[in-house]
Each structure stands twice: as C-alpha cells, then as structure tokens.
CHARMM-style PDB file with segment names, atoms N, HN, CA, C and O in Angstrom:
ATOM      1  N   MET     1       3.043 -17.032 -13.621  1.00  0.00      PROA
ATOM      2  CA  MET     1       3.636 -15.937 -14.326  1.00  0.00      PROA
ATOM      3  C   MET     1       3.776 -16.269 -15.808  1.00  0.00      PROA
ATOM      4  O   MET     1       4.689 -15.788 -16.479  1.00  0.00      PROA
ATOM      5  N   VAL     2       2.872 -17.084 -16.304  1.00  0.00      PROA
ATOM      6  HN  VAL     2       2.130 -17.475 -15.759  1.00  0.00      PROA
ATOM      7  CA  VAL     2       2.882 -17.430 -17.727  1.00  0.00      PROA
ATOM      8  C   VAL     2       2.695 -16.187 -18.577  1.00  0.00      PROA
ATOM      9  O   VAL     2       3.317 -16.051 -19.630  1.00  0.00      PROA
ATOM     10  N   VAL     3       1.836 -15.275 -18.122  1.00  0.00      PROA
ATOM     11  HN  VAL     3       1.330 -15.385 -17.266  1.00  0.00      PROA
ATOM     12  CA  VAL     3       1.594 -14.041 -18.878  1.00  0.00      PROA
ATOM     13  C   VAL     3       2.888 -13.246 -18.991  1.00  0.00      PROA
ATOM     14  O   VAL     3       3.204 -12.724 -20.060  1.00  0.00      PROA
ATOM     15  N   TRP     4       3.635 -13.152 -17.903  1.00  0.00      PROA
ATOM     16  HN  TRP     4       3.378 -13.577 -17.035  1.00  0.00      PROA
ATOM     17  CA  TRP     4       4.894 -12.414 -17.933  1.00  0.00      PROA
ATOM     18  C   TRP     4       5.860 -13.040 -18.916  1.00  0.00      PROA
ATOM     19  O   TRP     4       6.476 -12.333 -19.714  1.00  0.00      PROA
ATOM     20  N   LYS     5       6.003 -14.351 -18.872  1.00  0.00      PROA
ATOM     21  HN  LYS     5       5.503 -14.925 -18.224  1.00  0.00      PROA
ATOM     22  CA  LYS     5       6.991 -15.037 -19.692  1.00  0.00      PROA
ATOM     23  C   LYS     5       6.645 -14.942 -21.174  1.00  0.00      PROA
ATOM     24  O   LYS     5       7.536 -14.781 -22.008  1.00  0.00      PROA
ATOM     25  N   GLU     6       5.379 -15.040 -21.506  1.00  0.00      PROA
ATOM     26  HN  GLU     6       4.655 -15.171 -20.829  1.00  0.00      PROA
ATOM     27  CA  GLU     6       5.021 -15.101 -22.908  1.00  0.00      PROA
ATOM     28  C   GLU     6       4.766 -13.733 -23.541  1.00  0.00      PROA
ATOM     29  O   GLU     6       5.094 -13.531 -24.710  1.00  0.00      PROA
ATOM     30  N   PHE     7       4.192 -12.797 -22.797  1.00  0.00      PROA
ATOM     31  HN  PHE     7       3.925 -12.961 -21.847  1.00  0.00      PROA
ATOM     32  CA  PHE     7       3.765 -11.555 -23.427  1.00  0.00      PROA
ATOM     33  C   PHE     7       4.674 -10.361 -23.160  1.00  0.00      PROA
ATOM     34  O   PHE     7       4.831  -9.504 -24.029  1.00  0.00      PROA
ATOM     35  N   ILE     8       5.261 -10.292 -21.999  1.00  0.00      PROA
ATOM     36  HN  ILE     8       5.134 -10.989 -21.293  1.00  0.00      PROA
ATOM     37  CA  ILE     8       6.067  -9.112 -21.700  1.00  0.00      PROA
ATOM     38  C   ILE     8       7.503  -9.319 -22.161  1.00  0.00      PROA
ATOM     39  O   ILE     8       8.054  -8.474 -22.867  1.00  0.00      PROA
ATOM     40  N   GLY     9       8.099 -10.406 -21.780  1.00  0.00      PROA
ATOM     41  HN  GLY     9       7.651 -11.092 -21.206  1.00  0.00      PROA
ATOM     42  CA  GLY     9       9.398 -10.814 -22.296  1.00  0.00      PROA
ATOM     43  C   GLY     9      10.501  -9.776 -22.234  1.00  0.00      PROA
ATOM     44  O   GLY     9      11.157  -9.521 -23.244  1.00  0.00      PROA
ATOM     45  N   LEU    10      10.721  -9.175 -21.088  1.00  0.00      PROA
ATOM     46  HN  LEU    10      10.188  -9.382 -20.268  1.00  0.00      PROA
ATOM     47  CA  LEU    10      11.793  -8.192 -20.960  1.00  0.00      PROA
ATOM     48  C   LEU    10      13.116  -8.822 -20.552  1.00  0.00      PROA
ATOM     49  O   LEU    10      14.083  -8.108 -20.284  1.00  0.00      PROA
ATOM     50  N   GLY    11      13.173 -10.125 -20.501  1.00  0.00      PROA
ATOM     51  HN  GLY    11      12.388 -10.705 -20.718  1.00  0.00      PROA
ATOM     52  CA  GLY    11      14.394 -10.806 -20.125  1.00  0.00      PROA
ATOM     53  C   GLY    11      14.592 -10.916 -18.626  1.00  0.00      PROA
ATOM     54  O   GLY    11      15.682 -11.273 -18.178  1.00  0.00      PROA
ATOM     55  N   LEU    12      13.566 -10.619 -17.839  1.00  0.00      PROA
ATOM     56  HN  LEU    12      12.680 -10.330 -18.204  1.00  0.00      PROA
ATOM     57  CA  LEU    12      13.658 -10.745 -16.391  1.00  0.00      PROA
ATOM     58  C   LEU    12      13.147 -12.112 -15.959  1.00  0.00      PROA
ATOM     59  O   LEU    12      12.243 -12.678 -16.575  1.00  0.00      PROA
ATOM     60  N   TYR    13      13.728 -12.619 -14.914  1.00  0.00      PROA
ATOM     61  HN  TYR    13      14.462 -12.159 -14.414  1.00  0.00      PROA
ATOM     62  CA  TYR    13      13.222 -13.865 -14.363  1.00  0.00      PROA
ATOM     63  C   TYR    13      11.814 -13.642 -13.821  1.00  0.00      PROA
ATOM     64  O   TYR    13      11.463 -12.526 -13.439  1.00  0.00      PROA
ATOM     65  N   GLU    14      11.020 -14.687 -13.787  1.00  0.00      PROA
ATOM     66  HN  GLU    14      11.305 -15.594 -14.097  1.00  0.00      PROA
ATOM     67  CA  GLU    14       9.633 -14.577 -13.338  1.00  0.00      PROA
ATOM     68  C   GLU    14       9.527 -14.205 -11.869  1.00  0.00      PROA
ATOM     69  O   GLU    14       8.490 -13.708 -11.431  1.00  0.00      PROA
ATOM     70  N   ILE    15      10.587 -14.437 -11.101  1.00  0.00      PROA
ATOM     71  HN  ILE    15      11.430 -14.840 -11.457  1.00  0.00      PROA
ATOM     72  CA  ILE    15      10.518 -14.152  -9.676  1.00  0.00      PROA
ATOM     73  C   ILE    15      10.477 -12.650  -9.396  1.00  0.00      PROA
ATOM     74  O   ILE    15       9.935 -12.236  -8.371  1.00  0.00      PROA
ATOM     75  N   ILE    16      11.027 -11.840 -10.269  1.00  0.00      PROA
ATOM     76  HN  ILE    16      11.467 -12.176 -11.102  1.00  0.00      PROA
ATOM     77  CA  ILE    16      11.068 -10.390 -10.037  1.00  0.00      PROA
ATOM     78  C   ILE    16       9.666  -9.781 -10.040  1.00  0.00      PROA
ATOM     79  O   ILE    16       9.313  -9.104  -9.075  1.00  0.00      PROA
ATOM     80  N   PRO    17       8.854  -9.987 -11.071  1.00  0.00      PROA
ATOM     81  CA  PRO    17       7.499  -9.444 -10.983  1.00  0.00      PROA
ATOM     82  C   PRO    17       6.655 -10.147  -9.919  1.00  0.00      PROA
ATOM     83  O   PRO    17       5.765  -9.534  -9.331  1.00  0.00      PROA
ATOM     84  N   GLY    18       6.927 -11.416  -9.672  1.00  0.00      PROA
ATOM     85  HN  GLY    18       7.651 -11.914 -10.149  1.00  0.00      PROA
ATOM     86  CA  GLY    18       6.210 -12.132  -8.621  1.00  0.00      PROA
ATOM     87  C   GLY    18       6.485 -11.533  -7.258  1.00  0.00      PROA
ATOM     88  O   GLY    18       5.569 -11.373  -6.451  1.00  0.00      PROA
ATOM     89  N   PHE    19       7.731 -11.201  -6.997  1.00  0.00      PROA
ATOM     90  HN  PHE    19       8.475 -11.330  -7.653  1.00  0.00      PROA
ATOM     91  CA  PHE    19       8.104 -10.567  -5.740  1.00  0.00      PROA
ATOM     92  C   PHE    19       7.460  -9.190  -5.629  1.00  0.00      PROA
ATOM     93  O   PHE    19       6.919  -8.837  -4.581  1.00  0.00      PROA
ATOM     94  N   ALA    20       7.516  -8.419  -6.697  1.00  0.00      PROA
ATOM     95  HN  ALA    20       7.955  -8.705  -7.549  1.00  0.00      PROA
ATOM     96  CA  ALA    20       6.944  -7.066  -6.673  1.00  0.00      PROA
ATOM     97  C   ALA    20       5.435  -7.109  -6.450  1.00  0.00      PROA
ATOM     98  O   ALA    20       4.910  -6.330  -5.656  1.00  0.00      PROA
ATOM     99  N   LEU    21       4.740  -7.995  -7.129  1.00  0.00      PROA
ATOM    100  HN  LEU    21       5.167  -8.628  -7.775  1.00  0.00      PROA
ATOM    101  CA  LEU    21       3.287  -8.089  -6.961  1.00  0.00      PROA
ATOM    102  C   LEU    21       2.915  -8.610  -5.580  1.00  0.00      PROA
ATOM    103  O   LEU    21       1.907  -8.192  -5.009  1.00  0.00      PROA
ATOM    104  N   SER    22       3.712  -9.511  -5.046  1.00  0.00      PROA
ATOM    105  HN  SER    22       4.530  -9.850  -5.510  1.00  0.00      PROA
ATOM    106  CA  SER    22       3.464 -10.012  -3.689  1.00  0.00      PROA
ATOM    107  C   SER    22       3.658  -8.906  -2.657  1.00  0.00      PROA
ATOM    108  O   SER    22       2.857  -8.764  -1.734  1.00  0.00      PROA
ATOM    109  N   ALA    23       4.713  -8.132  -2.815  1.00  0.00      PROA
ATOM    110  HN  ALA    23       5.364  -8.248  -3.566  1.00  0.00      PROA
ATOM    111  CA  ALA    23       4.951  -7.021  -1.898  1.00  0.00      PROA
ATOM    112  C   ALA    23       3.822  -5.998  -1.978  1.00  0.00      PROA
ATOM    113  O   ALA    23       3.383  -5.472  -0.956  1.00  0.00      PROA
ATOM    114  N   LEU    24       3.358  -5.721  -3.179  1.00  0.00      PROA
ATOM    115  HN  LEU    24       3.715  -6.148  -4.010  1.00  0.00      PROA
ATOM    116  CA  LEU    24       2.241  -4.794  -3.356  1.00  0.00      PROA
ATOM    117  C   LEU    24       0.979  -5.318  -2.677  1.00  0.00      PROA
ATOM    118  O   LEU    24       0.253  -4.559  -2.035  1.00  0.00      PROA
ATOM    119  N   ALA    25       0.722  -6.612  -2.818  1.00  0.00      PROA
ATOM    120  HN  ALA    25       1.311  -7.229  -3.340  1.00  0.00      PROA
ATOM    121  CA  ALA    25      -0.451  -7.207  -2.181  1.00  0.00      PROA
ATOM    122  C   ALA    25      -0.358  -7.115  -0.659  1.00  0.00      PROA
ATOM    123  O   ALA    25      -1.357  -6.838   0.004  1.00  0.00      PROA
ATOM    124  N   ILE    26       0.823  -7.343  -0.105  1.00  0.00      PROA
ATOM    125  HN  ILE    26       1.634  -7.568  -0.644  1.00  0.00      PROA
ATOM    126  CA  ILE    26       1.010  -7.251   1.344  1.00  0.00      PROA
ATOM    127  C   ILE    26       0.738  -5.833   1.836  1.00  0.00      PROA
ATOM    128  O   ILE    26       0.061  -5.639   2.845  1.00  0.00      PROA
ATOM    129  N   VAL    27       1.262  -4.853   1.125  1.00  0.00      PROA
ATOM    130  HN  VAL    27       1.812  -5.011   0.304  1.00  0.00      PROA
ATOM    131  CA  VAL    27       1.055  -3.462   1.516  1.00  0.00      PROA
ATOM    132  C   VAL    27      -0.417  -3.083   1.431  1.00  0.00      PROA
ATOM    133  O   VAL    27      -0.951  -2.457   2.347  1.00  0.00      PROA
ATOM    134  N   LEU    28      -1.073  -3.456   0.340  1.00  0.00      PROA
ATOM    135  HN  LEU    28      -0.639  -3.963  -0.404  1.00  0.00      PROA
ATOM    136  CA  LEU    28      -2.483  -3.101   0.175  1.00  0.00      PROA
ATOM    137  C   LEU    28      -3.368  -3.742   1.233  1.00  0.00      PROA
ATOM    138  O   LEU    28      -4.258  -3.088   1.776  1.00  0.00      PROA
ATOM    139  N   VAL    29      -3.134  -5.009   1.530  1.00  0.00      PROA
ATOM    140  HN  VAL    29      -2.410  -5.541   1.089  1.00  0.00      PROA
ATOM    141  CA  VAL    29      -3.938  -5.685   2.549  1.00  0.00      PROA
ATOM    142  C   VAL    29      -3.699  -5.050   3.915  1.00  0.00      PROA
ATOM    143  O   VAL    29      -4.645  -4.870   4.682  1.00  0.00      PROA
ATOM    144  N   SER    30      -2.452  -4.708   4.230  1.00  0.00      PROA
ATOM    145  HN  SER    30      -1.684  -4.854   3.607  1.00  0.00      PROA
ATOM    146  CA  SER    30      -2.190  -4.114   5.536  1.00  0.00      PROA
ATOM    147  C   SER    30      -2.786  -2.710   5.649  1.00  0.00      PROA
ATOM    148  O   SER    30      -3.161  -2.289   6.743  1.00  0.00      PROA
ATOM    149  N   LEU    31      -2.878  -1.984   4.540  1.00  0.00      PROA
ATOM    150  HN  LEU    31      -2.573  -2.326   3.651  1.00  0.00      PROA
ATOM    151  CA  LEU    31      -3.475  -0.651   4.580  1.00  0.00      PROA
ATOM    152  C   LEU    31      -4.990  -0.694   4.728  1.00  0.00      PROA
ATOM    153  O   LEU    31      -5.570   0.155   5.404  1.00  0.00      PROA
ATOM    154  N   PHE    32      -5.630  -1.665   4.107  1.00  0.00      PROA
ATOM    155  HN  PHE    32      -5.158  -2.355   3.558  1.00  0.00      PROA
ATOM    156  CA  PHE    32      -7.085  -1.729   4.116  1.00  0.00      PROA
ATOM    157  C   PHE    32      -7.646  -2.608   5.225  1.00  0.00      PROA
ATOM    158  O   PHE    32      -8.861  -2.655   5.415  1.00  0.00      PROA
ATOM    159  N   ASP    33      -6.794  -3.297   5.953  1.00  0.00      PROA
ATOM    160  HN  ASP    33      -5.806  -3.259   5.798  1.00  0.00      PROA
ATOM    161  CA  ASP    33      -7.245  -4.151   7.045  1.00  0.00      PROA
ATOM    162  C   ASP    33      -7.445  -3.299   8.300  1.00  0.00      PROA
ATOM    163  O   ASP    33      -6.952  -2.174   8.378  1.00  0.00      PROA
ATOM    164  N   ARG    34      -8.163  -3.837   9.269  1.00  0.00      PROA
ATOM    165  HN  ARG    34      -8.563  -4.752   9.206  1.00  0.00      PROA
ATOM    166  CA  ARG    34      -8.400  -3.094  10.495  1.00  0.00      PROA
ATOM    167  C   ARG    34      -7.139  -3.104  11.361  1.00  0.00      PROA
ATOM    168  O   ARG    34      -6.260  -3.949  11.192  1.00  0.00      PROA
ATOM    169  N   ALA    35      -7.070  -2.167  12.270  1.00  0.00      PROA
ATOM    170  HN  ALA    35      -7.784  -1.481  12.407  1.00  0.00      PROA
ATOM    171  CA  ALA    35      -5.923  -2.061  13.181  1.00  0.00      PROA
ATOM    172  C   ALA    35      -5.928  -3.246  14.144  1.00  0.00      PROA
ATOM    173  O   ALA    35      -6.985  -3.813  14.422  1.00  0.00      PROA
ATOM    174  N   PRO    36      -4.769  -3.619  14.650  1.00  0.00      PROA
ATOM    175  CA  PRO    36      -4.736  -4.724  15.615  1.00  0.00      PROA
ATOM    176  C   PRO    36      -5.443  -4.356  16.915  1.00  0.00      PROA
ATOM    177  O   PRO    36      -5.495  -3.189  17.305  1.00  0.00      PROA
ATOM    178  N   SER    37      -5.980  -5.365  17.569  1.00  0.00      PROA
ATOM    179  HN  SER    37      -5.938  -6.313  17.253  1.00  0.00      PROA
ATOM    180  CA  SER    37      -6.682  -5.131  18.839  1.00  0.00      PROA
ATOM    181  C   SER    37      -5.689  -4.708  19.919  1.00  0.00      PROA
ATOM    182  O   SER    37      -4.478  -4.862  19.763  1.00  0.00      PROA
ATOM    183  N   ASP    38      -6.218  -4.181  21.000  1.00  0.00      PROA
ATOM    184  HN  ASP    38      -7.202  -4.057  21.127  1.00  0.00      PROA
ATOM    185  CA  ASP    38      -5.370  -3.741  22.115  1.00  0.00      PROA
ATOM    186  C   ASP    38      -4.608  -4.911  22.721  1.00  0.00      PROA
ATOM    187  O   ASP    38      -3.445  -4.769  23.099  1.00  0.00      PROA
ATOM    188  N   SER    39      -5.263  -6.073  22.815  1.00  0.00      PROA
ATOM    189  HN  SER    39      -6.208  -6.189  22.508  1.00  0.00      PROA
ATOM    190  CA  SER    39      -4.578  -7.237  23.394  1.00  0.00      PROA
ATOM    191  C   SER    39      -3.440  -7.709  22.488  1.00  0.00      PROA
ATOM    192  O   SER    39      -2.403  -8.156  22.978  1.00  0.00      PROA
ATOM    193  N   MET    40      -3.627  -7.612  21.178  1.00  0.00      PROA
ATOM    194  HN  MET    40      -4.470  -7.249  20.780  1.00  0.00      PROA
ATOM    195  CA  MET    40      -2.566  -8.005  20.260  1.00  0.00      PROA
ATOM    196  C   MET    40      -1.408  -7.015  20.325  1.00  0.00      PROA
ATOM    197  O   MET    40      -0.245  -7.416  20.279  1.00  0.00      PROA
ATOM    198  N   ALA    41      -1.716  -5.737  20.429  1.00  0.00      PROA
ATOM    199  HN  ALA    41      -2.660  -5.410  20.466  1.00  0.00      PROA
ATOM    200  CA  ALA    41      -0.662  -4.726  20.550  1.00  0.00      PROA
ATOM    201  C   ALA    41       0.121  -4.918  21.850  1.00  0.00      PROA
ATOM    202  O   ALA    41       1.342  -4.759  21.867  1.00  0.00      PROA
ATOM    203  N   ALA    42      -0.575  -5.258  22.937  1.00  0.00      PROA
ATOM    204  HN  ALA    42      -1.567  -5.387  22.924  1.00  0.00      PROA
ATOM    205  CA  ALA    42       0.104  -5.509  24.216  1.00  0.00      PROA
ATOM    206  C   ALA    42       0.990  -6.742  24.122  1.00  0.00      PROA
ATOM    207  O   ALA    42       2.098  -6.760  24.658  1.00  0.00      PROA
ATOM    208  N   ARG    43       0.500  -7.769  23.442  1.00  0.00      PROA
ATOM    209  HN  ARG    43      -0.400  -7.754  23.007  1.00  0.00      PROA
ATOM    210  CA  ARG    43       1.297  -8.988  23.264  1.00  0.00      PROA
ATOM    211  C   ARG    43       2.554  -8.708  22.458  1.00  0.00      PROA
ATOM    212  O   ARG    43       3.630  -9.216  22.774  1.00  0.00      PROA
ATOM    213  N   PHE    44       2.414  -7.900  21.419  1.00  0.00      PROA
ATOM    214  HN  PHE    44       1.540  -7.487  21.162  1.00  0.00      PROA
ATOM    215  CA  PHE    44       3.554  -7.541  20.589  1.00  0.00      PROA
ATOM    216  C   PHE    44       4.570  -6.738  21.402  1.00  0.00      PROA
ATOM    217  O   PHE    44       5.772  -6.986  21.314  1.00  0.00      PROA
ATOM    218  N   ALA    45       4.090  -5.785  22.184  1.00  0.00      PROA
ATOM    219  HN  ALA    45       3.113  -5.583  22.255  1.00  0.00      PROA
ATOM    220  CA  ALA    45       4.990  -4.977  23.009  1.00  0.00      PROA
ATOM    221  C   ALA    45       5.746  -5.844  24.010  1.00  0.00      PROA
ATOM    222  O   ALA    45       6.934  -5.630  24.252  1.00  0.00      PROA
ATOM    223  N   LYS    46       5.053  -6.826  24.592  1.00  0.00      PROA
ATOM    224  HN  LYS    46       4.088  -7.000  24.395  1.00  0.00      PROA
ATOM    225  CA  LYS    46       5.692  -7.738  25.544  1.00  0.00      PROA
ATOM    226  C   LYS    46       6.780  -8.567  24.850  1.00  0.00      PROA
ATOM    227  O   LYS    46       7.873  -8.731  25.392  1.00  0.00      PROA
ATOM    228  N   ALA    47       6.487  -9.081  23.673  1.00  0.00      PROA
ATOM    229  HN  ALA    47       5.599  -8.948  23.234  1.00  0.00      PROA
ATOM    230  CA  ALA    47       7.473  -9.866  22.924  1.00  0.00      PROA
ATOM    231  C   ALA    47       8.643  -8.997  22.488  1.00  0.00      PROA
ATOM    232  O   ALA    47       9.793  -9.435  22.530  1.00  0.00      PROA
ATOM    233  N   GLU    48       8.360  -7.782  22.073  1.00  0.00      PROA
ATOM    234  HN  GLU    48       7.426  -7.426  22.039  1.00  0.00      PROA
ATOM    235  CA  GLU    48       9.424  -6.863  21.660  1.00  0.00      PROA
ATOM    236  C   GLU    48      10.338  -6.537  22.841  1.00  0.00      PROA
ATOM    237  O   GLU    48      11.555  -6.451  22.677  1.00  0.00      PROA
ATOM    238  N   GLN    49       9.758  -6.356  24.026  1.00  0.00      PROA
ATOM    239  HN  GLN    49       8.770  -6.426  24.159  1.00  0.00      PROA
ATOM    240  CA  GLN    49      10.554  -6.086  25.218  1.00  0.00      PROA
ATOM    241  C   GLN    49      11.408  -7.294  25.587  1.00  0.00      PROA
ATOM    242  O   GLN    49      12.570  -7.138  25.962  1.00  0.00      PROA
ATOM    243  N   ALA    50      10.848  -8.490  25.486  1.00  0.00      PROA
ATOM    244  HN  ALA    50       9.904  -8.617  25.181  1.00  0.00      PROA
ATOM    245  CA  ALA    50      11.612  -9.706  25.780  1.00  0.00      PROA
ATOM    246  C   ALA    50      12.782  -9.848  24.812  1.00  0.00      PROA
ATOM    247  O   ALA    50      13.874 -10.255  25.207  1.00  0.00      PROA
ATOM    248  N   TYR    51      12.554  -9.515  23.556  1.00  0.00      PROA
ATOM    249  HN  TYR    51      11.667  -9.184  23.235  1.00  0.00      PROA
ATOM    250  CA  TYR    51      13.638  -9.573  22.564  1.00  0.00      PROA
ATOM    251  C   TYR    51      14.733  -8.557  22.903  1.00  0.00      PROA
ATOM    252  O   TYR    51      15.921  -8.875  22.851  1.00  0.00      PROA
ATOM    253  N   ALA    52      14.323  -7.334  23.249  1.00  0.00      PROA
ATOM    254  HN  ALA    52      13.358  -7.076  23.292  1.00  0.00      PROA
ATOM    255  CA  ALA    52      15.301  -6.299  23.599  1.00  0.00      PROA
ATOM    256  C   ALA    52      16.097  -6.702  24.827  1.00  0.00      PROA
ATOM    257  O   ALA    52      17.307  -6.482  24.876  1.00  0.00      PROA
ATOM    258  N   ASP    53      15.440  -7.289  25.819  1.00  0.00      PROA
ATOM    259  HN  ASP    53      14.457  -7.468  25.779  1.00  0.00      PROA
ATOM    260  CA  ASP    53      16.134  -7.732  27.023  1.00  0.00      PROA
ATOM    261  C   ASP    53      17.132  -8.841  26.704  1.00  0.00      PROA
ATOM    262  O   ASP    53      18.245  -8.848  27.230  1.00  0.00      PROA
ATOM    263  N   ALA    54      16.736  -9.778  25.843  1.00  0.00      PROA
ATOM    264  HN  ALA    54      15.832  -9.773  25.415  1.00  0.00      PROA
ATOM    265  CA  ALA    54      17.631 -10.879  25.467  1.00  0.00      PROA
ATOM    266  C   ALA    54      18.814 -10.365  24.655  1.00  0.00      PROA
ATOM    267  O   ALA    54      19.937 -10.842  24.819  1.00  0.00      PROA
ATOM    268  N   ARG    55      18.565  -9.404  23.790  1.00  0.00      PROA
ATOM    269  HN  ARG    55      17.653  -9.016  23.657  1.00  0.00      PROA
ATOM    270  CA  ARG    55      19.633  -8.855  22.961  1.00  0.00      PROA
ATOM    271  C   ARG    55      20.634  -8.091  23.826  1.00  0.00      PROA
ATOM    272  O   ARG    55      21.842  -8.183  23.608  1.00  0.00      PROA
ATOM    273  N   ASP    56      20.135  -7.339  24.803  1.00  0.00      PROA
ATOM    274  HN  ASP    56      19.154  -7.263  24.979  1.00  0.00      PROA
ATOM    275  CA  ASP    56      21.011  -6.568  25.661  1.00  0.00      PROA
ATOM    276  C   ASP    56      21.799  -7.458  26.624  1.00  0.00      PROA
ATOM    277  O   ASP    56      22.861  -7.064  27.105  1.00  0.00      PROA
ATOM    278  N   GLY    57      21.293  -8.629  26.899  1.00  0.00      PROA
ATOM    279  HN  GLY    57      20.430  -8.949  26.508  1.00  0.00      PROA
ATOM    280  CA  GLY    57      21.960  -9.547  27.813  1.00  0.00      PROA
ATOM    281  C   GLY    57      23.115 -10.310  27.190  1.00  0.00      PROA
ATOM    282  O   GLY    57      23.864 -10.972  27.909  1.00  0.00      PROA
ATOM    283  N   CYS    58      23.280 -10.239  25.896  1.00  0.00      PROA
ATOM    284  HN  CYS    58      22.671  -9.701  25.312  1.00  0.00      PROA
ATOM    285  CA  CYS    58      24.358 -10.991  25.218  1.00  0.00      PROA
ATOM    286  C   CYS    58      25.706 -10.432  25.508  1.00  0.00      PROA
ATOM    287  OT1 CYS    58      26.708 -10.950  25.015  1.00  0.00      PROA
TER     288      CYS     58
END
C-alpha cells in the first residue's frame, strides 16, 4: 500500500483500503467463478445440518 501512503494521503491507515480491495477481490472472484459441484453442495448441506444439530443440542 505504498501508493496509498504516498500519493493519496487522506489520513487513513493502510489497512482500510487493503480491506476494501480484498473484499472487492473476493466478491469478484466468487461472481466470475463456476458454481460448486453437486457433491460439494451436498457436503456443505451435511456440515450445515451437523452444525444446526449441535447448536440445538446445547
């Protein structure tokens, strides 16, 4: 973030634009990437159900 510190200089810490750009990159990659496979979706659903069961058991 040398460019931010030297050229923009709005008094913000370097972590703020770094966080924003990282979040933007995550969103863009997830939008342009292919959908998860059926086996991955089933695995996620199984894990989500196990979490819900454990949470309800407390």
